[in-house]
Structure formats: structure tokens, C-alpha cells
N, C-alpha and C positions, 0 to 999 in steps of 0.2 A: 939107948933104943929110942928112935923118934916115933912120934905119933903121926899116922898118915893124915889125919884131919887137919893138922896145923899147916903142913906143907900144901895141901890142897887149897885151903883158904887163902894162903899167901899167893899161890899161883892164880887163883880166881880173882884176887884183888888186883894183881898185876894186870891180868887180862882186862878187867873192868876199867882200871885206870888207863890202860893203853887205848881201849876203844873210846873212852871219853876224850882223851887227848886228841885222838884222830878226828873225832867229831868236831872238836873245837877248831882244830887246824883246817878242816874242810870248810867250816863256816867262815873262818877268817880269810881263807883263800878266795871264797866266793864273794865276800864283801869287798876284798881288795880288787878283785876283777871287775866288779860292778862300779865301784866308786873311783877307782884309780886307773886301771889298765884300759878298760873300754873307753872312758872319756879321753884318755891319752891317745889311743889309736884313732878315734874319731877326729880329734883335733889335728893329728898328723895328716889324716886323709884330707881334711879341709884345707890345710896349708898346701899340700901337694896339688890339690885340684885348682886352687886359685893361682898357683904358679903355672899350671898347665894351661890356664886360660890364655896366656900371652904367647903360647907356642904356635908358630905358623906352620902349615895353613890351618885355619879354623874349619871345622867340619860342618859346613853350611847345609849340606844335604841331610845329614843326620839331625841337625837342629830343626830344619823345616819339617821333616817327617815326624819327629817327636812332638813338636808344637801342634801339628795337625792332629796327631793321635790324642793329645791331651784335650784339645778343643772338642774332638768328637765324643769323648767319654765324659766330659764335665759340663758342657753348655746346657743341655736339657735338664740334668739333675739340679744344676745351679738355679735355673729359672724356677723349677718346681719347688725348690726349698725357699727361694727368696720371696715368693708370693705369700705363703702363709706366715713366714717370718715377719715380713713387713706388716701384714694384717694383725698379727698378735701384738706386736709393738704398738701399732696404732690404737688398737682396742684398749690395751692396758694404760697407755699414756693418755689417751683421750678420756678415759674414765677418771683418772687422777686429776687431769687438768680441769675437767668439768667440775669436780668437787672443789677445786681451788678457785673457781670462777674466772678462769683464763682460757676459755675454749678457743679463743682466736689464735692462741699460740700452739695449737696442736701440730700444725705443719712444721713449725720450727723445731719442736722437741723430737718429732719423728725424723727430721733430717739429721739432727745431731746423733740420735740413737742409731740410725741405720748407717749413715755415711761414716761416722767416726768409729764405731765399734762393731756393728753387726756385719757389715759387708766384708771387711777383711777376714773376720773369723769364719764366716760361711764359705768364702772363697778358699781359704787355706785348708779347711776341713775337707772340702770336696777334692781339692788338688791332692792332698795327702792320702785321702781314702781311696780315690779312684785312680789317679795317675801314679801316685807314689807306690801303691801296692803293685800295679802292673809293671812299673820300672824295676822294682825289687825282684819280682818274679822273672823278668827277662834277664837281668844281670845274674841272678842266682842260678838260673838254668844254664847260662853260659859258663858259670863257674864250675858247676858239677859235671858239665860235659868237657871240662878242661880247655875250653876255648880261650879263657883268659890267660892260662899258662902258655897256650900256643901263640897268642899275640905277643906275650913277653919274650918268647923265644925268637920270634921274628923281628924283635926290636921295636914293636909298636906299643906305645904307652896306653894302657887301657883307660887311664883317667882322661887323657887328651882325646881319645877316640870315642869313648862311650859316656863317661861321666859328665864332662864339661857341656856337651850339647844338651844332654837331658836336664842338667841343673838350670842352665840358662833358659831352656824351653819352659820349664816350670815357672820360673820367675817372670818371663815375658808374658806368658798366657795369664798368669795370676793378675797382672796389671789390668788387662782387659776384662777378665771375669769380675774383678772388683767393681769396675764401672757398671757392668751389666747387673750385678747384684744390687747396686745402689739405685739404678733406674727402676728395675723391676720391683724392688722393695718399696720404693716411694709410690709407684703406681698402685701396688697392692694396699699400702697404707691409705692412699687417697680414696680408693674404692670402699674400704671398710669404714673409714671415717665419714665419708659423705653419704654412703648408702645405708649403712647399718646404724650409725650414730647420729644421723640427721645433721651432720656438720655442714658448714657453708663452704662451697668450693672456692670462692674468692678468698676467704680468710685462710684456708689451708694453703693456697698457693702464695698469697701475699706475705705470709709470715715465714717463708723459707729462709730469708736472710736476716731474720730478727736476732737469732742466736748463732746460727752457723756462719762460718767464714771460710775463705779459700784455704788457709792452712789445715783445716779439718780434712778436706779432700786430699791434700798433699800428704798428710800424715797417714791417711788410709791407704793411699797408693804405695807409700814407703813400707807400710806394714805388709801389704800383699806381696811386694817384691821380696822382702826378707823372708816371709813365710814360704814363698815358692822356692827360694834357695835352700832353706832348711829342709823342706820336704824332699828335694832332689838329692841333697847330700846324705840324709839318713837312709833313703832308699838305696843309694849307691853303696853306702858303707855296709848295710846289712846284706845286700846282694853279693858283694865281693867277698864277704866272710861266711857265706852259706856253706854248709857241709852236712853230710849225712844223707845225701840222695834227695829224692822228691820231698820227703818229710821235712828235711832241713830247709828246703826252699819255702815250704808252707809256714814253718815256724818263723823264718826270717820275715816273711810278709806280715804276719801277725805282729811281730815285734816292731816292724817299721811303722805300722799304723799307730800303735800305742805310744811309742817313743816320740813320734812326730807330734801327736796331739799334746803330749805333756810339754814338749819344747815350745810349741806354738802358744800355749796359754802363758808360759813363763815369759816368752818374748813379748807377747801382747801387754802383759803387766808392766814390763820394764819400759817399753816404748811409750805407753800411755802415761806412765809416771813422769818420764823425761819431758814429754810433750806439755803436760800441765805445768811443769816447773818453768819452762822456757817460753811458752806461748801464752800470753794472757787471754782470758776468756772475753768474748765480745759482750758488751753491756746491752741491756734491754733498750 
């Protein structure tokens, strides 16, 4: 004669063990999806997009429309962010330089800080936050309305028709926004240094080329171009994989901004490290 309690404990133990195993499997599947499957799909999208760049004819009209849209939503915020950004850098650097007794080099340090590092980051963050989110919402809306599937049925490649013009528009506009941020940031730094810190205008302007050099500007432009391509690709990937209705599109937009920011900081670190390894710094 069996005891009911023993069988119940054994069944309960099996249930608990099964639920624990299912939980571990769920966590493992999630980690595999995040670290293996999603990067693999994104890499495949990047390869297909770069291959679609060379398919004729190029969508010039879509490229111009997207470039104008990106300019319209990013120029004013970029200028508004660049002014205080350059001012804060000028104030912080100016105070440090004054303590070291080298106030005449305030302009040179401001140029290096703004042109080399600040302007590409400000440009990329605004392109990713303003333009990238809008691009993801547009492509995601097309996806949930099954317009992407309809294009594929008609034999139209969505990457060639939608993704390539948007990606190149982001990269193209980022080049000019980077120059705009550099100019506006330096003007803001000049104002804060001369007006608030009683600096000398001649010394600020004359020391521009003391430390900075032409490769600094070329490196900043290259960063902006790469950041623009990254923002366009991430927005396209998340938009094409949106699902679950309008809520899924909103989640894809949020994920686009977060993932793009993380990739931009990683790319900035890698490019800066390679730049300092291969391009010697200019002497005083």
C-alpha cells in the first residue's frame, strides 16, 4: 500500500524541476537571440544593403526627399545643442588652462575638443535620435501595413527602394551637420571665452593651429559618415522587423535609439584609438 504523500512530493518535485528547466531554457534562448541571432540578422541586412547600393537605377528622388527631411528635423536642434556644448567645453578647458598658466592655448584646446570628438558625437546623436527614429517609424508602419510584403510580391527589393536611399541620406547629411556643429561650437566657445572669461580674441584665434591639424577634421568627417550609415542601418533593421501593430512600431523606435547610441559610442572609441595609433599628434 503506497503513501499518497510520497507520490505527491515526487510529482511536485518533477513539476518544480520542469519549471526550472523551462526557465533556464527560456533565458538561454533569450541570450542566444540577443548575442547571436540578432547580430547575425543585422550583419546579413548590412551585406544585402551594401550589395543593393550598386543596383541600377539609384533612387535619387527618394534620396533627395529623405536628405531634405533629415536636414529639416536636425539643423535647428544641432545648432541649439552645439552652442552650449562649445561654451561648456570652453569654460571647462579655459579654467584648466588658466590654472596651468597657458591661457593663450585655449583656442587650440577648444578646437581639438570640439572638432575631433564633440562635433561627430553631437551630429550622430541628433541624426540617430531625430532622423533615425522617424525612419524606423516610417519603415515599421509600412511593415505592419504589409506594404513591404506587397513590394516583394511585385518583385521590388525593399532594401534597394527604401533602405539604401535613407542610409546614404543619413551619411550625406551627417557630413554637413558635422561641419555646422564644429563652426557653431567654436563660435560659442569664442563667445564664452572672450566675454565670460576675459580672454584675448587674438590669442583665441591665433592658437587654432597650434595643436589641431587637418587630419583631425578628416577624422571627424569620417566618423560622422560612419555614424550616419550606422543610424540608417539600425533604423531600417528595426523597422523591417517590427511586429505587433502600432505598439511594436513604438518599441522598435525606442530600441533603434538605444542600440544606435551604444553602437556609436563603440565605433567612436574604435576609430579614435586607431587614429591615435596611426596619426602622430602635432607638437607645440
